[in-house]
NUVO-207120 format. One record per residue: x, y, z of N, C-alpha, C in turn; residue in one letter. Coordinates in Angstrom, 2 decimals. Atoms other than C-alpha are relative to their C-alpha. Layout:
% residues N
<neast:X&nnorth:Y&nup:Z&caeast:X&canorth:Y&caup:Z&ceast:X&cnorth:Y&cup:Z&residuo:A>
...
% end
This chain:
% residues 117
<neast:0.02&nnorth:-1.42&nup:0.00&caeast:118.94&canorth:76.15&caup:125.34&ceast:0.81&cnorth:0.57&cup:1.16&residuo:X>
<neast:-0.76&nnorth:-0.46&nup:-1.16&caeast:120.47&canorth:76.55&caup:128.77&ceast:1.50&cnorth:-0.15&cup:-0.29&residuo:X>
<neast:-1.41&nnorth:0.19&nup:0.34&caeast:123.75&canorth:75.16&caup:127.50&ceast:0.48&cnorth:1.07&cup:-0.98&residuo:X>
<neast:-0.34&nnorth:-1.06&nup:0.95&caeast:123.68&canorth:77.64&caup:124.66&ceast:0.15&cnorth:1.33&cup:0.72&residuo:X>
<neast:-0.09&nnorth:-1.23&nup:-0.77&caeast:123.06&canorth:80.48&caup:127.11&ceast:1.25&cnorth:0.02&cup:0.87&residuo:X>
<neast:-1.21&nnorth:0.08&nup:-0.81&caeast:125.86&canorth:79.25&caup:129.37&ceast:1.24&cnorth:0.21&cup:-0.86&residuo:X>
<neast:-1.13&nnorth:-0.17&nup:0.88&caeast:128.21&canorth:79.07&caup:126.42&ceast:0.16&cnorth:1.48&cup:-0.38&residuo:X>
<neast:-0.08&nnorth:-1.43&nup:0.31&caeast:127.41&canorth:82.67&caup:125.42&ceast:0.37&cnorth:0.82&cup:1.22&residuo:X>
<neast:-0.36&nnorth:-0.71&nup:-1.23&caeast:127.72&canorth:83.73&caup:129.05&ceast:1.51&cnorth:-0.01&cup:0.19&residuo:X>
<neast:-1.46&nnorth:0.10&nup:-0.15&caeast:131.32&canorth:82.49&caup:129.17&ceast:0.71&cnorth:0.83&cup:-1.08&residuo:X>
<neast:-0.60&nnorth:-0.80&nup:1.08&caeast:132.10&canorth:84.09&caup:125.83&ceast:-0.15&cnorth:1.48&cup:0.32&residuo:X>
<neast:0.24&nnorth:-1.38&nup:-0.37&caeast:130.55&canorth:87.34&caup:127.05&ceast:0.94&cnorth:0.43&cup:1.13&residuo:X>
<neast:-0.90&nnorth:-0.31&nup:-1.13&caeast:132.62&canorth:87.20&caup:130.28&ceast:1.45&cnorth:0.15&cup:-0.49&residuo:X>
<neast:-1.35&nnorth:-0.08&nup:0.55&caeast:135.83&canorth:86.57&caup:128.34&ceast:0.16&cnorth:1.28&cup:-0.81&residuo:X>
<neast:-0.05&nnorth:-1.22&nup:0.79&caeast:135.00&canorth:89.45&caup:125.99&ceast:0.09&cnorth:1.23&cup:0.90&residuo:X>
<neast:-0.03&nnorth:-1.12&nup:-0.95&caeast:134.33&canorth:91.81&caup:128.92&ceast:1.35&cnorth:0.06&cup:0.68&residuo:X>
<neast:-1.32&nnorth:0.04&nup:-0.64&caeast:137.54&canorth:90.68&caup:130.63&ceast:1.09&cnorth:0.50&cup:-0.96&residuo:X>
<neast:-0.98&nnorth:-0.44&nup:0.99&caeast:139.55&canorth:91.24&caup:127.43&ceast:-0.12&cnorth:1.50&cup:-0.24&residuo:X>
<neast:0.20&nnorth:-1.43&nup:0.25&caeast:138.00&canorth:94.67&caup:126.87&ceast:0.50&cnorth:0.83&cup:1.19&residuo:X>
<neast:-0.48&nnorth:-0.76&nup:-1.17&caeast:138.71&canorth:95.83&caup:130.44&ceast:1.52&cnorth:-0.08&cup:0.11&residuo:X>
<neast:-1.46&nnorth:0.12&nup:-0.04&caeast:142.29&canorth:94.49&caup:130.27&ceast:0.64&cnorth:0.93&cup:-1.03&residuo:X>
<neast:-0.53&nnorth:-0.88&nup:1.04&caeast:142.89&canorth:96.30&caup:126.99&ceast:-0.20&cnorth:1.47&cup:0.37&residuo:X>
<neast:0.26&nnorth:-1.37&nup:-0.43&caeast:141.31&canorth:99.47&caup:128.35&ceast:0.94&cnorth:0.43&cup:1.11&residuo:X>
<neast:-0.95&nnorth:-0.31&nup:-1.08&caeast:143.44&canorth:99.34&caup:131.50&ceast:1.41&cnorth:0.18&cup:-0.52&residuo:X>
<neast:-1.32&nnorth:-0.09&nup:0.61&caeast:146.55&canorth:98.74&caup:129.44&ceast:0.17&cnorth:1.33&cup:-0.74&residuo:X>
<neast:-0.03&nnorth:-1.25&nup:0.75&caeast:145.75&canorth:101.71&caup:127.20&ceast:0.04&cnorth:1.20&cup:0.93&residuo:X>
<neast:0.02&nnorth:-1.11&nup:-0.96&caeast:144.96&canorth:104.00&caup:130.15&ceast:1.35&cnorth:0.12&cup:0.71&residuo:X>
<neast:-1.32&nnorth:-0.03&nup:-0.65&caeast:148.24&canorth:103.04&caup:131.87&ceast:1.05&cnorth:0.57&cup:-0.95&residuo:X>
<neast:-0.93&nnorth:-0.53&nup:1.00&caeast:150.13&canorth:103.79&caup:128.65&ceast:-0.15&cnorth:1.51&cup:-0.14&residuo:X>
<neast:0.24&nnorth:-1.43&nup:0.08&caeast:148.49&canorth:107.21&caup:128.42&ceast:0.55&cnorth:0.72&cup:1.22&residuo:X>
<neast:-0.49&nnorth:-0.60&nup:-1.24&caeast:149.36&canorth:107.93&caup:132.05&ceast:1.54&cnorth:0.08&cup:-0.02&residuo:X>
<neast:-1.47&nnorth:0.00&nup:0.08&caeast:153.02&canorth:106.94&caup:131.54&ceast:0.49&cnorth:1.05&cup:-0.99&residuo:X>
<neast:-0.38&nnorth:-1.00&nup:0.99&caeast:153.20&canorth:109.12&caup:128.44&ceast:-0.14&cnorth:1.41&cup:0.56&residuo:X>
<neast:0.18&nnorth:-1.34&nup:-0.58&caeast:151.81&canorth:112.12&caup:130.34&ceast:1.09&cnorth:0.29&cup:1.03&residuo:X>
<neast:-1.09&nnorth:-0.19&nup:-0.97&caeast:154.39&canorth:111.59&caup:133.10&ceast:1.32&cnorth:0.28&cup:-0.72&residuo:X>
<neast:-1.21&nnorth:-0.25&nup:0.79&caeast:157.18&canorth:111.41&caup:130.50&ceast:-0.01&cnorth:1.41&cup:-0.58&residuo:X>
<neast:0.12&nnorth:-1.34&nup:0.56&caeast:155.89&canorth:114.60&caup:128.92&ceast:0.26&cnorth:1.07&cup:1.06&residuo:X>
<neast:-0.27&nnorth:-0.94&nup:-1.11&caeast:155.93&canorth:116.39&caup:132.30&ceast:1.49&cnorth:0.03&cup:0.32&residuo:X>
<neast:-1.44&nnorth:0.07&nup:-0.29&caeast:159.48&canorth:115.18&caup:132.94&ceast:0.80&cnorth:0.73&cup:-1.07&residuo:X>
<neast:-0.70&nnorth:-0.68&nup:1.09&caeast:160.62&canorth:116.39&caup:129.52&ceast:-0.17&cnorth:1.51&cup:0.09&residuo:X>
<neast:0.23&nnorth:-1.44&nup:-0.13&caeast:159.04&canorth:119.80&caup:130.14&ceast:0.86&cnorth:0.58&cup:1.12&residuo:X>
<neast:-0.82&nnorth:-0.48&nup:-1.13&caeast:160.83&canorth:120.14&caup:133.50&ceast:1.47&cnorth:0.04&cup:-0.41&residuo:X>
<neast:-1.40&nnorth:0.04&nup:0.44&caeast:164.16&canorth:119.10&caup:131.96&ceast:0.29&cnorth:1.15&cup:-0.97&residuo:X>
<neast:-0.18&nnorth:-1.10&nup:0.95&caeast:163.70&canorth:121.64&caup:129.14&ceast:0.08&cnorth:1.34&cup:0.73&residuo:X>
<neast:-0.05&nnorth:-1.25&nup:-0.78&caeast:162.99&canorth:124.42&caup:131.66&ceast:1.34&cnorth:0.14&cup:0.71&residuo:X>
<neast:-1.30&nnorth:-0.04&nup:-0.69&caeast:166.11&canorth:123.51&caup:133.65&ceast:1.13&cnorth:0.29&cup:-0.98&residuo:X>
<neast:-1.04&nnorth:-0.25&nup:1.00&caeast:168.23&canorth:123.44&caup:130.49&ceast:-0.02&cnorth:1.46&cup:-0.45&residuo:X>
<neast:0.11&nnorth:-1.41&nup:0.41&caeast:166.91&canorth:126.84&caup:129.42&ceast:0.53&cnorth:0.93&cup:1.08&residuo:X>
<neast:-0.50&nnorth:-0.82&nup:-1.11&caeast:167.63&canorth:128.29&caup:132.87&ceast:1.52&cnorth:-0.08&cup:0.08&residuo:X>
<neast:-1.45&nnorth:0.18&nup:-0.05&caeast:171.16&canorth:126.85&caup:132.82&ceast:0.66&cnorth:0.75&cup:-1.15&residuo:X>
<neast:-0.58&nnorth:-0.69&nup:1.16&caeast:171.82&canorth:128.19&caup:129.31&ceast:-0.04&cnorth:1.52&cup:0.18&residuo:X>
<neast:0.10&nnorth:-1.45&nup:-0.18&caeast:170.59&canorth:131.66&caup:130.24&ceast:1.02&cnorth:0.48&cup:1.03&residuo:X>
<neast:-1.00&nnorth:-0.43&nup:-0.98&caeast:172.82&canorth:131.80&caup:133.34&ceast:1.41&cnorth:-0.09&cup:-0.57&residuo:X>
<neast:-1.31&nnorth:0.12&nup:0.64&caeast:175.81&canorth:130.55&caup:131.34&ceast:0.21&cnorth:1.12&cup:-1.01&residuo:X>
<neast:-0.10&nnorth:-1.09&nup:0.96&caeast:175.08&canorth:133.12&caup:128.65&ceast:0.29&cnorth:1.32&cup:0.70&residuo:X>
<neast:-0.24&nnorth:-1.23&nup:-0.77&caeast:174.96&canorth:135.90&caup:131.24&ceast:1.45&cnorth:0.05&cup:0.50&residuo:X>
<neast:-1.39&nnorth:0.05&nup:-0.47&caeast:178.29&canorth:134.78&caup:132.70&ceast:0.97&cnorth:0.23&cup:-1.17&residuo:X>
<neast:-0.88&nnorth:-0.18&nup:1.17&caeast:179.85&canorth:134.62&caup:129.21&ceast:0.01&cnorth:1.45&cup:-0.45&residuo:X>
<neast:0.05&nnorth:-1.41&nup:0.38&caeast:178.63&canorth:138.13&caup:128.38&ceast:0.79&cnorth:0.86&cup:0.98&residuo:X>
<neast:-0.75&nnorth:-0.76&nup:-1.01&caeast:180.04&canorth:139.46&caup:131.66&ceast:1.50&cnorth:-0.17&cup:-0.20&residuo:X>
<neast:-1.42&nnorth:0.27&nup:0.24&caeast:183.38&canorth:137.80&caup:130.96&ceast:0.49&cnorth:0.73&cup:-1.25&residuo:X>
<neast:-0.39&nnorth:-0.69&nup:1.23&caeast:183.50&canorth:139.17&caup:127.41&ceast:0.12&cnorth:1.50&cup:0.22&residuo:X>
<neast:-0.08&nnorth:-1.44&nup:-0.28&caeast:182.76&canorth:142.71&caup:128.64&ceast:1.23&cnorth:0.33&cup:0.82&residuo:X>
<neast:-1.19&nnorth:-0.23&nup:-0.83&caeast:185.47&canorth:142.44&caup:131.29&ceast:1.27&cnorth:-0.10&cup:-0.84&residuo:X>
<neast:-1.18&nnorth:0.16&nup:0.86&caeast:187.98&canorth:141.17&caup:128.72&ceast:0.15&cnorth:1.17&cup:-0.97&residuo:X>
<neast:-0.06&nnorth:-1.15&nup:0.89&caeast:187.08&canorth:144.01&caup:126.34&ceast:0.52&cnorth:1.23&cup:0.74&residuo:X>
<neast:-0.48&nnorth:-1.14&nup:-0.80&caeast:187.64&canorth:146.57&caup:129.12&ceast:1.50&cnorth:-0.14&cup:0.26&residuo:X>
<neast:-1.42&nnorth:0.21&nup:-0.27&caeast:190.99&canorth:145.02&caup:129.99&ceast:0.83&cnorth:0.19&cup:-1.26&residuo:X>
<neast:-0.73&nnorth:-0.14&nup:1.26&caeast:192.02&canorth:144.90&caup:126.35&ceast:0.10&cnorth:1.47&cup:-0.40&residuo:X>
<neast:-0.02&nnorth:-1.42&nup:0.33&caeast:191.11&canorth:148.56&caup:125.91&ceast:1.04&cnorth:0.74&cup:0.85&residuo:X>
<neast:-0.95&nnorth:-0.65&nup:-0.90&caeast:193.35&canorth:149.49&caup:128.86&ceast:1.43&cnorth:-0.52&cup:-0.18&residuo:X>
<neast:-1.31&nnorth:0.63&nup:0.17&caeast:196.28&canorth:147.40&caup:127.65&ceast:0.96&cnorth:0.94&cup:-0.74&residuo:X>
<neast:-1.04&nnorth:-0.79&nup:0.66&caeast:199.48&canorth:149.24&caup:126.77&ceast:1.22&cnorth:-0.88&cup:-0.18&residuo:X>
<neast:-1.22&nnorth:0.75&nup:0.29&caeast:202.50&canorth:147.70&caup:125.15&ceast:1.15&cnorth:0.98&cup:-0.08&residuo:X>
<neast:-1.19&nnorth:-0.85&nup:-0.01&caeast:205.83&canorth:149.30&caup:125.90&ceast:1.17&cnorth:-0.84&cup:-0.49&residuo:X>
<neast:-1.15&nnorth:0.70&nup:0.55&caeast:208.74&canorth:148.21&caup:123.78&ceast:1.23&cnorth:0.86&cup:0.22&residuo:X>
<neast:-1.26&nnorth:-0.70&nup:-0.24&caeast:212.21&canorth:149.17&caup:124.82&ceast:1.11&cnorth:-0.81&cup:-0.64&residuo:X>
<neast:-1.14&nnorth:0.65&nup:0.62&caeast:215.33&canorth:148.43&caup:122.88&ceast:1.28&cnorth:0.56&cup:0.61&residuo:X>
<neast:-1.28&nnorth:-0.41&nup:-0.53&caeast:218.80&canorth:148.51&caup:124.20&ceast:1.03&cnorth:-0.19&cup:-1.11&residuo:X>
<neast:-0.98&nnorth:0.06&nup:1.08&caeast:221.49&canorth:149.32&caup:121.67&ceast:1.33&cnorth:-0.45&cup:0.59&residuo:X>
<neast:-1.26&nnorth:0.54&nup:-0.46&caeast:224.64&canorth:147.31&caup:122.12&ceast:1.02&cnorth:0.14&cup:-1.13&residuo:X>
<neast:-1.02&nnorth:-0.23&nup:1.01&caeast:227.75&canorth:148.37&caup:120.27&ceast:1.21&cnorth:-0.87&cup:0.34&residuo:X>
<neast:-1.17&nnorth:0.85&nup:-0.18&caeast:230.52&canorth:145.85&caup:119.84&ceast:1.11&cnorth:0.59&cup:-0.85&residuo:X>
<neast:-1.07&nnorth:-0.62&nup:0.79&caeast:233.80&canorth:147.38&caup:118.85&ceast:1.14&cnorth:-1.01&cup:-0.18&residuo:X>
<neast:-0.99&nnorth:0.99&nup:0.36&caeast:235.63&canorth:144.31&caup:117.67&ceast:0.00&cnorth:-0.12&cup:-1.52&residuo:X>
<neast:-0.03&nnorth:0.14&nup:1.46&caeast:236.78&canorth:143.91&caup:114.13&ceast:-0.59&cnorth:-1.35&cup:-0.42&residuo:X>
<neast:0.67&nnorth:1.23&nup:0.42&caeast:234.73&canorth:141.33&caup:112.28&ceast:0.76&cnorth:-0.68&cup:-1.12&residuo:X>
<neast:-0.64&nnorth:0.60&nup:1.16&caeast:236.55&canorth:140.80&caup:109.00&ceast:1.51&cnorth:0.14&cup:0.12&residuo:X>
<neast:-1.47&nnorth:0.06&nup:-0.07&caeast:240.13&canorth:139.77&caup:109.53&ceast:0.44&cnorth:-1.36&cup:-0.51&residuo:X>
<neast:-0.53&nnorth:1.28&nup:0.46&caeast:242.39&canorth:136.97&caup:108.48&ceast:-0.05&cnorth:-1.06&cup:1.10&residuo:X>
<neast:0.04&nnorth:0.94&nup:-1.11&caeast:242.08&canorth:135.39&caup:111.90&ceast:-1.42&cnorth:-0.51&cup:0.19&residuo:X>
<neast:1.32&nnorth:0.57&nup:-0.23&caeast:239.24&canorth:133.05&caup:112.71&ceast:-0.53&cnorth:0.34&cup:1.38&residuo:X>
<neast:0.41&nnorth:-0.27&nup:-1.38&caeast:239.19&canorth:133.73&caup:116.46&ceast:0.74&cnorth:1.21&cup:0.53&residuo:X>
<neast:-0.67&nnorth:-1.11&nup:-0.65&caeast:239.92&canorth:136.80&caup:118.49&ceast:0.62&cnorth:-0.50&cup:1.30&residuo:X>
<neast:-0.70&nnorth:0.39&nup:-1.22&caeast:241.80&canorth:136.79&caup:121.80&ceast:-0.94&cnorth:-0.68&cup:0.99&residuo:X>
<neast:0.95&nnorth:0.63&nup:-0.92&caeast:238.67&canorth:135.97&caup:123.83&ceast:-0.35&cnorth:-1.41&cup:-0.45&residuo:X>
<neast:0.30&nnorth:1.32&nup:0.51&caeast:237.88&canorth:133.02&caup:121.58&ceast:1.13&cnorth:-0.97&cup:0.24&residuo:X>
<neast:-1.17&nnorth:0.85&nup:-0.26&caeast:241.44&canorth:131.63&caup:121.88&ceast:0.07&cnorth:-0.33&cup:1.48&residuo:X>
<neast:-0.01&nnorth:0.22&nup:-1.44&caeast:241.23&canorth:132.07&caup:125.66&ceast:-1.06&cnorth:-1.04&cup:0.39&residuo:X>
<neast:1.09&nnorth:0.93&nup:-0.29&caeast:237.90&canorth:130.20&caup:125.77&ceast:0.36&cnorth:-1.41&cup:-0.43&residuo:X>
<neast:-0.40&nnorth:1.33&nup:0.47&caeast:239.22&canorth:127.30&caup:123.68&ceast:1.12&cnorth:-0.58&cup:0.86&residuo:X>
<neast:-1.10&nnorth:0.49&nup:-0.83&caeast:242.41&canorth:127.06&caup:125.73&ceast:-0.49&cnorth:-0.40&cup:1.38&residuo:X>
<neast:0.49&nnorth:0.35&nup:-1.33&caeast:240.47&canorth:127.05&caup:128.98&ceast:-0.76&cnorth:-1.32&cup:-0.04&residuo:X>
<neast:0.70&nnorth:1.27&nup:0.14&caeast:238.36&canorth:124.16&caup:127.70&ceast:0.98&cnorth:-1.16&cup:-0.20&residuo:X>
<neast:-1.00&nnorth:1.03&nup:0.21&caeast:241.43&canorth:122.23&caup:126.64&ceast:0.86&cnorth:-0.21&cup:1.23&residuo:X>
<neast:-0.81&nnorth:0.11&nup:-1.20&caeast:243.12&canorth:122.89&caup:129.95&ceast:1.39&cnorth:0.59&cup:-0.16&residuo:X>
<neast:-1.30&nnorth:-0.62&nup:0.26&caeast:246.01&canorth:124.90&caup:128.51&ceast:-0.04&cnorth:1.42&cup:0.53&residuo:X>
<neast:-0.07&nnorth:-1.37&nup:-0.49&caeast:247.13&canorth:128.11&caup:130.18&ceast:0.28&cnorth:0.94&cup:-1.16&residuo:X>
<neast:-0.19&nnorth:-0.99&nup:1.06&caeast:247.16&canorth:131.29&caup:128.10&ceast:1.48&cnorth:0.34&cup:-0.22&residuo:X>
<neast:-1.41&nnorth:-0.36&nup:0.15&caeast:250.84&canorth:131.86&caup:128.76&ceast:0.75&cnorth:-1.03&cup:-0.84&residuo:X>
<neast:-0.65&nnorth:1.06&nup:0.77&caeast:251.68&canorth:128.55&caup:127.01&ceast:-0.22&cnorth:0.16&cup:-1.50&residuo:X>
<neast:0.30&nnorth:-0.13&nup:1.42&caeast:250.15&canorth:129.57&caup:123.68&ceast:0.52&cnorth:1.31&cup:-0.54&residuo:X>
<neast:-0.40&nnorth:-1.24&nup:0.65&caeast:251.26&canorth:132.09&caup:121.23&ceast:-1.23&cnorth:0.56&cup:-0.68&residuo:X>
<neast:1.16&nnorth:-0.64&nup:0.61&caeast:248.63&canorth:134.56&caup:120.15&ceast:0.41&cnorth:0.49&cup:-1.39&residuo:X>
<neast:-0.33&nnorth:-0.47&nup:1.35&caeast:248.42&canorth:135.50&caup:116.49&ceast:0.24&cnorth:1.50&cup:0.01&residuo:X>
<neast:-0.31&nnorth:-1.43&nup:0.11&caeast:249.80&canorth:138.81&caup:115.49&ceast:-0.90&cnorth:0.65&cup:-1.01&residuo:X>
<neast:0.87&nnorth:-0.73&nup:0.93&caeast:247.81&canorth:141.48&caup:113.73&ceast:0.74&cnorth:0.39&cup:-1.24&residuo:X>
% end
């Protein structure tokens, strides 16, 4: 009978040890989860604060751009240039064009004969 009681005593001790280990493990898991939840809440608050400040800056920028756009004036000026050279003739180049080609070739203008009108 004593051996039977000793055997149950060891089984009872192992059962109590297993139950306390499982309970400690579960409590530690709950504690870690609560810490993670607190961290997530803090991160969410920081993100919301950052988004609100960025939104305020964006609205301020948009208002400033709208004011500047409202004050914008576009002034277009055209300058009329009249060229009084004949365009349609039998000659391909005028005197300035012949001079330009001769200067590139290295020939003086006095050496060439200009076309007659």
